[in-house]
C-alpha positions in Angstrom: 0.0 0.0 0.0 1.3 3.4 -0.9 0.3 6.9 0.0 -1.2 8.5 3.1 -4.7 7.2 2.5 -3.4 3.6 2.0 -1.4 3.5 5.2 -4.2 5.2 7.2 -6.7 2.7 6.0 -4.3 -0.2 6.7 -3.5 1.0 10.2 -7.1 1.7 11.1 -8.3 -1.7 9.8 -5.9 -3.4 12.3 -6.8 -1.4 15.4 -9.6 -3.1 17.4 -12.0 -1.2 19.7 -12.6 -2.8 23.1 -15.6 -1.4 24.8 -15.6 -0.8 28.6 -11.9 -1.4 29.0 -10.2 -0.8 31.4 -13.3 0.6 32.9 -17.0 1.2 31.9 -17.4 4.0 29.4 -13.9 3.7 27.9 -13.3 2.4 24.4 -9.7 1.0 24.4 -7.8 1.1 21.1 -6.1 -2.3 20.9 -3.1 -2.3 18.6 -2.2 -6.0 19.1 -3.9 -7.0 15.8 -1.7 -4.4 14.0 1.4 -5.8 15.6 0.4 -9.3 14.6 0.2 -8.3 10.9 3.7 -8.1 9.5 2.6 -5.9 6.6 0.8 -3.4 8.8 3.6 -3.4 11.4 6.2 -2.8 8.7 4.2 0.0 7.2 3.9 1.6 10.7 7.6 1.2 11.3 8.5 2.7 7.9 6.2 5.7 8.5 7.7 6.4 11.9 11.2 5.9 10.6 10.4 8.5 8.0 9.5 10.9 10.8 12.9 10.2 12.4 14.6 11.1 9.1 12.5 14.2 8.6 13.3 15.6 12.0 17.0 14.9 11.9 16.8 12.7 14.9 20.0 11.0 16.1 18.3 8.8 18.8 14.8 7.4 19.4 13.2 7.3 22.9 10.5 4.8 23.5 8.1 5.3 26.4 7.2 2.4 28.5 5.7 0.1 27.5 4.1 0.2 24.1 6.6 2.9 23.0 9.3 0.2 23.4 7.4 -2.1 20.9 7.2 0.7 18.3 10.4 2.7 19.1 12.9 -0.1 18.9 12.1 -1.2 15.3 11.8 2.5 14.3 15.3 3.2 15.6 16.7 0.1 13.9 15.0 0.9 10.6 16.3 4.5 10.8 19.8 3.5 11.8 19.6 5.2 15.1 20.1 4.3 18.7 17.2 3.4 20.9 16.8 4.7 24.5 14.1 3.3 26.8 12.3 5.7 29.2 11.0 3.6 32.0 8.9 3.9 35.1 10.9 4.8 38.2 13.0 2.1 39.7 13.2 -0.2 36.6 16.6 0.9 35.3 19.9 -0.1 37.0 22.6 2.4 37.6 22.6 6.2 37.6 19.3 7.6 36.3 17.6 11.0 35.7 14.0 11.1 36.8 11.1 13.3 36.0 7.9 13.4 38.1 4.6 14.3 36.7 0.9 14.5 37.7 -1.8 12.0 36.7 -5.5 12.5 37.1 -5.4 10.7 40.5 -1.9 11.0 41.9 1.6 11.2 40.3 4.2 9.1 38.6 7.9 9.3 37.6 9.8 8.2 34.6 13.6 7.7 34.3 16.3 7.4 31.7 20.0 6.3 32.2 21.9 9.5 32.8 24.7 8.6 30.3 22.4 7.7 27.4 21.8 11.2 26.1 24.0 14.2 25.6 24.2 17.6 24.0 24.9 16.1 20.5 21.6 14.2 20.5 18.4 15.2 18.7 15.8 12.9 20.1 12.5 11.7 18.6 10.1 10.4 21.2 7.9 7.5 20.0 4.8 6.2 21.6 1.6 4.4 20.6 -1.0 6.9 21.8 -1.2 10.5 22.7 -4.0 11.0 25.2 -3.7 13.8 27.7 0.0 14.2 27.1 1.3 13.9 30.7 3.8 11.1 30.1 5.0 12.7 26.8 5.4 16.1 28.4 7.5 14.5 31.2 9.7 12.7 28.7 10.3 16.0 26.8 11.4 17.6 30.1 13.6 14.6 30.9 15.3 14.7 27.5 16.2 18.4 28.0 17.4 17.8 31.5 19.7 15.1 30.2 21.2 17.8 27.9 19.8 16.6 24.6 17.5 18.4 22.1 14.0 17.3 21.3 13.6 16.6 17.6 9.9 15.8 17.8 7.2 13.4 19.0 5.7 10.7 16.9 2.7 8.6 17.8 0.6 6.0 16.0 -2.6 7.5 17.2 -3.7 10.8 18.8 -7.0 10.9 20.8 -7.7 14.4 19.8 -10.7 14.8 22.2 -8.4 14.6 25.2 -6.4 17.7 24.4 -2.9 16.3 24.6 -1.6 18.3 21.6 -2.5 21.6 23.2 -0.9 20.6 26.4 2.4 19.6 24.6 2.8 22.7 22.4 4.8 24.6 25.1 6.9 21.6 25.9 7.6 20.8 22.3 9.0 24.4 21.8 8.5 24.3 18.0 9.5 20.6 17.5 6.9 18.8 15.4 4.3 16.4 16.7 3.3 13.8 14.2 0.3 11.5 14.7 -0.3 9.0 12.0 -3.9 8.7 13.0 -6.2 11.0 14.9 -9.4 9.7 16.4 
């Protein structure tokens, strides 16, 4: 399949809606059928690797956990290093952490302190942009590590949750690319 319309249709056809998960009233967007289809997964990887090239990224950061599944093959396809950003306490050795607020409480993400430096232009990759809290924290963490943000790329943006507007200041002019918006 070629062209934007073709990839959009392919990706959408492989995302399953699961009603009332993880709680009543929520429609969960399940990407496991997309990951199970090698043609769709390859098309997604190619599209996100294209974003890495367009932004001049030198490294790809994947956000735990589905960002790992997408970010690692994107980095490989683009010929770039992959850096995992994990929940606090999951990485051994010296780390940098960034706390952020959730709807009910707070969380913290970490990266190895030595994995990023001033020469790096980092593309953040994740599956879904919802409210933008984790993505915003990752952008702050990347800058605290001394690297520059090349952009943020996601498979799907849940536009009705307002994550894009929240992230505009944190992106500071770096692009946000969503392959699908629902």
